[in-house]
DSSP file (Angstrom, degrees, kcal/mol; ACC not computed):
  #  RESIDUE AA STRUCTURE BP1 BP2  ACC     N-H-->O    O-->H-N    N-H-->O    O-->H-N    TCO  KAPPA ALPHA  PHI   PSI    X-CA   Y-CA   Z-CA
    1    1 A M              0   0    0      0, 0.0     2,-0.4     0, 0.0    16,-0.1   0.000 360.0 360.0 360.0 133.7   15.6   -8.8   -3.2
    2    2 A N        -     0   0    0     14,-0.3    14,-0.6     2,-0.0     2,-0.3  -0.744 360.0-151.3 -88.8 134.3   13.0  -11.6   -3.4
    3    3 A Y  E     -A   15   0A   0     -2,-0.4     2,-0.5    12,-0.2    12,-0.2  -0.791   7.4-152.4-109.0 149.1    9.5  -10.4   -4.0
    4    4 A T  E     -A   14   0A   0     10,-3.0    10,-2.2    -2,-0.3     2,-0.1  -0.982  24.4-122.7-117.5 127.0    6.1  -12.0   -3.0
    5    5 A N  E     -A   13   0A   0     -2,-0.5     2,-0.3     8,-0.2     8,-0.3  -0.406  31.4-165.6 -66.9 144.3    3.1  -11.3   -5.2
    6    6 A V        -     0   0    0      6,-2.3     2,-0.8     5,-0.2    41,-0.1  -0.893  26.5-110.1-129.0 159.3    0.1   -9.7   -3.3
    7    7 A Q        +     0   0    0     -2,-0.3    45,-0.6     3,-0.0     2,-0.3  -0.818  64.2 125.8 -90.7 109.0   -3.6   -9.2   -4.1
    8    8 A S        -     0   0    0     -2,-0.8    -2,-0.1     3,-0.2    43,-0.0  -0.983  62.7-132.4-160.9 150.4   -4.0   -5.5   -4.6
    9    9 A T  S    S+     0   0    0     -2,-0.3     3,-0.1     1,-0.1    -1,-0.1   0.645 111.4  25.1 -80.1 -13.8   -5.4   -3.1   -7.2
   10   10 A S  S    S+     0   0    0      1,-0.2    18,-2.1    18,-0.1     2,-0.5   0.635 114.7  60.6-121.4 -22.2   -2.3   -1.0   -6.9
   11   11 A I  E     - B   0  27A   0     16,-0.3    16,-0.3     1,-0.1    -3,-0.2  -0.940  47.0-177.1-119.0 128.9    0.6   -3.2   -5.7
   12   12 A K  E     -     0   0A   0     14,-2.6    -6,-2.3    -2,-0.5     2,-0.3   0.884  68.3  -9.9 -86.5 -44.5    1.9   -6.2   -7.6
   13   13 A A  E     -AB   5  26A   0     13,-1.8    13,-2.9    -8,-0.3     2,-0.3  -0.993  52.4-152.9-156.9 155.1    4.6   -7.5   -5.2
   14   14 A V  E     +AB   4  25A   0    -10,-2.2   -10,-3.0    -2,-0.3     2,-0.3  -0.969  13.3 179.9-132.2 150.4    6.5   -6.6   -2.0
   15   15 A G  E     -AB   3  24A   0      9,-2.4     9,-2.8    -2,-0.3     2,-0.4  -0.934  11.1-149.8-143.0 165.6    9.9   -7.7   -0.8
   16   16 A Y  E     - B   0  23A   0    -14,-0.6     2,-0.7    -2,-0.3   -14,-0.3  -0.991  10.7-157.4-145.7 133.6   12.2   -7.1    2.2
   17   17 A D  E >>> - B   0  22A   0      5,-2.6     5,-1.6    -2,-0.4     4,-1.3  -0.902  13.7-172.0-105.9 100.0   15.9   -7.0    2.8
   18   18 A A  T 345S+     0   0    0     -2,-0.7    -1,-0.2     1,-0.2    22,-0.1   0.828  80.8  58.7 -64.9 -33.5   16.2   -7.6    6.6
   19   19 A A  T 345S+     0   0    0      1,-0.2    -1,-0.2    -3,-0.1    -2,-0.0   0.821 121.5  26.0 -66.3 -30.4   19.9   -6.9    6.7
   20   20 A K  T <45S-     0   0    0     -3,-0.6    17,-0.6     2,-0.1    -1,-0.2   0.419 101.9-124.4-112.4  -1.7   19.3   -3.3    5.4
   21   21 A S  T  <5 +     0   0    0     -4,-1.3    17,-2.1     1,-0.2    16,-0.6   0.904  57.5 152.5  55.3  44.9   15.7   -2.8    6.5
   22   22 A I  E   < -BC  17  36A   0     -5,-1.6    -5,-2.6    14,-0.2     2,-0.5  -0.922  34.2-155.9-109.6 126.9   14.7   -2.0    3.0
   23   23 A L  E     -BC  16  35A   0     12,-2.6    12,-3.0    -2,-0.5     2,-0.4  -0.887  10.1-156.4 -98.5 126.2   11.1   -2.6    1.8
   24   24 A G  E     -BC  15  34A   0     -9,-2.8    -9,-2.4    -2,-0.5     2,-0.4  -0.867   9.7-173.0-103.4 137.8   10.7   -3.1   -1.9
   25   25 A V  E     -BC  14  33A   0      8,-2.6     8,-2.6    -2,-0.4     2,-0.6  -0.993  10.4-165.2-132.8 126.7    7.4   -2.4   -3.6
   26   26 A I  E     -BC  13  32A   0    -13,-2.9   -14,-2.6    -2,-0.4   -13,-1.8  -0.959  18.6-149.0-109.5 120.9    6.5   -3.1   -7.2
   27   27 A F  E >   -B   11   0A   0      4,-2.8     3,-2.3    -2,-0.6   -16,-0.3  -0.436  28.5-103.9 -85.9 162.6    3.3   -1.3   -8.3
   28   28 A N  T 3  S+     0   0    0    -18,-2.1   -17,-0.1     1,-0.3    -1,-0.1   0.739 122.0  59.7 -61.0 -24.2    0.9   -2.7  -10.9
   29   29 A H  T 3  S-     0   0    0    -19,-0.3    -1,-0.3     2,-0.1   -18,-0.1   0.224 121.4-109.8 -87.8  15.7    2.2   -0.3  -13.5
   30   30 A N  S <  S+     0   0    0     -3,-2.3     2,-0.3     1,-0.3    -2,-0.1   0.520  71.8 139.6  71.4  11.2    5.7   -1.9  -13.0
   31   31 A S        -     0   0    0     39,-0.0    -4,-2.8    38,-0.0     2,-0.4  -0.639  39.4-150.2 -79.6 147.0    7.4    0.9  -11.2
   32   32 A E  E     -C   26   0A   0     -2,-0.3    38,-3.3    -6,-0.2    39,-1.3  -0.964  14.4-176.3-123.3 134.1    9.6   -0.2   -8.3
   33   33 A Y  E     -CD  25  69A   0     -8,-2.6    -8,-2.6    -2,-0.4     2,-0.5  -0.949  15.0-149.0-127.6 148.2   10.4    1.7   -5.2
   34   34 A H  E     -CD  24  68A   0     34,-2.4    34,-1.9    -2,-0.3     2,-0.4  -0.980  10.8-159.1-116.2 130.0   12.7    1.0   -2.2
   35   35 A Y  E     -CD  23  67A   0    -12,-3.0   -12,-2.6    -2,-0.5     3,-0.5  -0.924  16.3-137.6-110.7 131.2   11.7    2.4    1.2
   36   36 A F  E    S+C   22   0A   0     30,-2.9    30,-0.4    -2,-0.4   -14,-0.2  -0.611  71.2  10.1 -99.5 148.9   14.5    2.7    3.8
   37   37 A D  S    S+     0   0    0    -16,-0.6    -1,-0.2   -17,-0.6   -15,-0.2   0.805  79.0 157.9  60.9  34.5   14.6    2.0    7.5
   38   38 A V        -     0   0    0    -17,-2.1    -1,-0.2    -3,-0.5     5,-0.1  -0.782  43.4-119.9 -89.5 126.1   11.2    0.2    7.5
   39   39 A P    >>  -     0   0    0      0, 0.0     3,-1.6     0, 0.0     4,-0.8  -0.332  19.6-120.3 -63.7 147.1   10.7   -2.3   10.4
   40   40 A E  H 3> S+     0   0    0      1,-0.3     4,-2.3     2,-0.2     3,-0.3   0.785 108.9  70.0 -60.8 -28.2   10.2   -5.9    9.3
   41   41 A N  H 3> S+     0   0    0      1,-0.2     4,-2.0     2,-0.2    -1,-0.3   0.805  94.7  55.7 -63.0 -26.4    6.8   -5.9   11.0
   42   42 A H  H <> S+     0   0    0     -3,-1.6     4,-2.1     2,-0.2    -1,-0.2   0.865 106.1  50.3 -72.5 -35.4    5.5   -3.6    8.3
   43   43 A F  H  X S+     0   0    0     -4,-0.8     4,-2.0    -3,-0.3    -2,-0.2   0.948 113.2  45.6 -62.7 -47.8    6.6   -6.0    5.6
   44   44 A K  H  X S+     0   0    0     -4,-2.3     4,-1.5     1,-0.2    -2,-0.2   0.870 110.3  55.5 -63.0 -36.2    4.8   -8.8    7.5
   45   45 A G  H  X S+     0   0    0     -4,-2.0     4,-1.0    -5,-0.2    -1,-0.2   0.892 105.8  50.9 -63.0 -40.6    1.8   -6.5    7.9
   46   46 A L  H >< S+     0   0    0     -4,-2.1     3,-0.5     1,-0.2    -1,-0.2   0.913 109.1  51.5 -62.0 -42.2    1.6   -5.9    4.1
   47   47 A L  H 3< S+     0   0    0     -4,-2.0    -1,-0.2     1,-0.2    -2,-0.2   0.806 119.3  34.9 -66.1 -29.2    1.7   -9.7    3.5
   48   48 A S  H 3< S+     0   0    0     -4,-1.5    -1,-0.2    -5,-0.1    -2,-0.2   0.421  89.1 121.5-106.5   1.0   -1.2  -10.3    5.9
   49   49 A A    <<  -     0   0    0     -4,-1.0     3,-0.3    -3,-0.5     4,-0.1  -0.338  61.1-139.7 -69.3 143.6   -3.3   -7.2    5.4
   50   50 A D  S    S+     0   0    0      1,-0.3     2,-0.5     2,-0.1    -1,-0.1   0.868 104.0  28.3 -64.6 -37.2   -6.9   -7.4    4.3
   51   51 A S     >  -     0   0    0      1,-0.1     4,-2.4   -43,-0.0    -1,-0.3  -0.916  69.5-172.2-127.6 104.2   -6.2   -4.4    2.1
   52   52 A V  H  > S+     0   0    0    -45,-0.6     4,-2.9    -2,-0.5     5,-0.2   0.910  88.3  51.3 -61.2 -43.7   -2.5   -4.2    1.0
   53   53 A G  H  > S+     0   0    0      1,-0.2     4,-2.5     2,-0.2    -1,-0.2   0.902 110.9  46.9 -62.1 -42.7   -3.1   -0.8   -0.6
   54   54 A R  H  > S+     0   0    0      2,-0.2     4,-2.5     1,-0.2     5,-0.2   0.914 113.5  48.5 -66.9 -42.2   -4.7    0.7    2.6
   55   55 A Y  H  X>S+     0   0    0     -4,-2.4     4,-2.9     2,-0.2     5,-0.6   0.936 112.1  49.7 -61.8 -46.2   -2.0   -0.8    4.8
   56   56 A F  I  X>S+     0   0    0     -4,-2.9     5,-2.6     1,-0.2     4,-1.8   0.929 112.7  46.9 -58.4 -46.8    0.7    0.6    2.5
   57   57 A D  I  <>S+     0   0    0     -4,-2.5     5,-2.0     3,-0.2    -1,-0.2   0.931 117.6  41.9 -61.3 -46.7   -0.9    4.1    2.5
   58   58 A R  I  <5S+     0   0    0     -4,-2.5    -2,-0.2    -5,-0.2    -1,-0.2   0.910 129.1  22.0 -70.5 -44.6   -1.4    4.2    6.3
   59   59 A Y  I  <5S+     0   0    0     -4,-2.9    -3,-0.2    -5,-0.2    -2,-0.2   0.742 133.0  26.3-103.2 -25.2    1.9    2.8    7.5
   60   60 A I  I  <XS+     0   0    0     -4,-1.8     5,-1.0    -5,-0.6     4,-0.5   0.861 124.5  38.0-102.6 -60.8    4.5    3.2    4.7
   61   61 A K  I > <S+     0   0    0     -5,-2.6     3,-0.9     1,-0.3    -4,-0.2   0.943 128.5  34.7 -59.4 -50.6    3.4    6.2    2.6
   62   62 A K  T 3 <S+     0   0    0     -5,-2.0    -1,-0.3    -6,-0.4    -4,-0.1   0.497 102.1  80.5 -82.9  -2.7    2.2    8.3    5.5
   63   63 A G  T 3 5S-     0   0    0     -3,-0.4    -1,-0.2    -6,-0.1    -2,-0.2   0.597 100.7-125.2 -78.5 -11.6    5.0    6.9    7.7
   64   64 A G  T < 5 +     0   0    0     -3,-0.9     2,-0.1    -4,-0.5    -3,-0.1   0.710  47.0 166.9  79.3  20.3    7.5    9.3    6.2
   65   65 A Y      < -     0   0    0     -5,-1.0    -1,-0.2     1,-0.1     2,-0.1  -0.452  40.4-112.9 -72.2 141.2   10.0    6.7    5.1
   66   66 A R        +     0   0    0    -30,-0.4   -30,-2.9    -2,-0.1     2,-0.3  -0.452  46.7 175.7 -66.6 142.7   12.8    7.8    2.8
   67   67 A Y  E     -D   35   0A   0    -32,-0.2     2,-0.3    -2,-0.1   -32,-0.2  -0.972  23.7-157.9-149.1 162.1   12.4    6.2   -0.6
   68   68 A I  E     -D   34   0A   0    -34,-1.9   -34,-2.4    -2,-0.3     2,-0.5  -0.982  26.6-117.9-137.7 152.1   13.8    6.1   -4.1
   69   69 A Q  E     -D   33   0A   0     -2,-0.3   -36,-0.3   -36,-0.2   -38,-0.0  -0.801  23.7-175.3 -89.2 127.9   12.4    4.9   -7.4
   70   70 A I              0   0    0    -38,-3.3   -37,-0.2    -2,-0.5    -1,-0.2   0.869 360.0 360.0 -89.1 -44.8   14.3    2.0   -8.9
   71   71 A K              0   0    0    -39,-1.3   -38,-0.1     0, 0.0    -2,-0.1   0.298 360.0 360.0-153.6 360.0   12.5    1.7  -12.2
């Protein structure tokens, strides 16, 4: 998965696998998570959000998506 760096106090980078609808998130403490069945518009929303952390909390974390920690 290719990642794009973002400006955030909690998130370092985000990536998206469109074929599998997986959102990848690397946090500033270098842990990486994959969120499943996330629509691509949420990835685009993260990239364009005024506050990446707030967008992530509202639409991904509270969205109830299944996830796993990669590292």
